[in-house]
C-alpha positions, -999 to +999 in steps of 0.1 A: +863+352-238+874+385-220+846+403-235+821+376-222+836+378-187+833+416-187+799+414-200+788+388-172+805+410-144+783+439-155+750+419-154+761+404-122+767+439-107+734+451-119+716+421-104+734+426-069+725+462-069+690+455-076+689+429-048+704+455-025+679+480-033+650+455-025+666+448+010+669+412+005+699+414+029+679+428+057+673+410+091+638+412+097+641+393+129+662+420+145+638+448+137+618+462+165+581+470+163+547+453+164+537+424+142+530+436+106+544+471+115+582+473+110+599+495+136+616+529+131+594+536+099+614+509+079+597+491+051+583+455+056+605+426+048+601+415+012+576+386+008+591+351+001+573+350-032+589+381-043+623+369-032+616+338-054+609+360-084+641+378-080+660+346-077+643+333-110+649+366-127+686+362-119+687+328-134+669+341-166+693+371-166+721+347-165+708+326-193+701+355-216+737+368-208+753+335-218+734+337-251+744+373-256+781+365-248+779+337-273+765+360-299+792+386-292+820+360-296+804+346-330+800+380-346+827+385-372+836+349-380+837+341-418+804+324-419+784+353-403+760+373-424+742+397-404+703+393-402+685+426-412+663+441-385+625+441-397+609+477-393+583+458-374+607+454-346+607+491-338+569+490-334+571+461-312+596+477-291+572+507-286+544+483-278+564+466-251+573+499-235+536+507-235+528+474-218+555+479-192+543+515-186+507+500-181+520+476-157+536+504-138+502+523-138+484+493-126+509+491-097+503+525-088+465+523-088+467+491-069+487+508-040+462+536-040+433+511-038+415+523-069+399+493-085+387+507-118+418+524-129+439+493-119+416+470-140+419+492-170+456+495-167+459+455-163+437+451-195+460+477-213+491+457-203+475+424-212+464+436-246+496+453-256+515+422-244+495+400-268+501+426-296+538+424-289+539+386-294+518+390-326+541+414-339+571+391-332+556+364-351+550+388-381+585+399-379+595+362-380+573+357-410+589+389-428+624+375-424+615+339-435+597+353-466+628+374-475+649+341-472+663+346-438+656+310-425+668+295-392+695+273-406+709+294-431+736+311-411+747+315-374+731+350-374+697+339-383+699+310-357+709+334-330+680+358-338+653+331-339+665+313-308+669+344-286+638+363-298+621+330-294+632+325-260+623+360-250+589+355-265+583+322-245+590+343-212+566+369-222+539+341-230+546+327-195+541+361-180+509+365-199+496+336-180+503+351-145+491+384-158+459+369-170+452+353-137+459+385-120+435+404-143+407+378-136+413+383-098+411+421-101+377+419-119+363+394-095+372+411-061+383+445-048+419+455-042+435+434-013+468+431-001+474+398-019+461+414-052+485+443-047+514+417-044+501+399-076+502+432-095+535+442-079+550+409-091+537+412-126+553+448-128+586+436-117+585+409-142+573+429-171+600+458-163+626+431-163+616+415-198+615+450-211+650+456-201+661+423-216+644+432-249+659+467-252+694+449-245+685+423-273+672+449-297+706+469-295+725+435-300+707+427-332+707+464-344+744+462-341+749+488-314+762+460-290+790+453-316+804+489-310+804+482-272+820+448-279+848+466-298+853+490-271+857+463-246+883+446-268+902+479-273+903+483-233+913+449-227+942+447-252 
C-alpha cells in the first residue's frame, strides 16, 4: 500500500507540474490588453477545449496509475509467473516514438503555417500509429501461440488488460487524428486547425509517456523501483 501511495503521489506531482506549465491557473480576466492580444507579451489563455483535454488526460493517468499500482502489489505472490516480453514490443515502442515525433513535426509546421510539410507529418503520424496497433496485435498473437493466455495466471491478465486499454486509447486518438488529417488536406492552415494539431500532439506525447512506463513495468525495470521504494519506507 505504501508503494502504491508513493507512486500515485509521484504521478499527481507530475500532473500538477504539467498543469502549472500550461498556465491553467492564470487569471485572463485580470490581464491588460486588447481583445485577442494578451498584455505584457504574455501568452494567450489556454482554450477551453485544451483544458478539457488536460482534465481527461489527468483522469486517464490516474486510471493507469491504479492499474500499475495493482500490478506492483501483485508481483511476487505465489501464483505469479512473469510474462515474457515479445521482441516485437521493442519495435512497437520505436514505432510509437516515431509517431509522437511526427506529431511534434506536424505541430511545428502548423505553427509556421506550412501546409504541405504539416500534411506529410500528419500522414506519417497516422500511418505509424496504425502500424503500432497492428504490431501490438501480433505481439498478443505471439504470446497466445506460446501458451500465455489471458486466464493462465495474473501476470498474463495484467499484460493483456493494460496493453489492451492503452491500445483502445490509441485507437480513440486515431479517430481524432484522422479527422484532423482530413481537415488539413481540405483547407489551408487556420487557427482552428492549428489547435486541432496541437491537441493531437499533446495526446500523442501523453500516450507515448504512458507506454514507456508500461514497457518498463512489463520488462521488469519497475520492479527494481518498487523494491527501492520498499527499502526507503522500511
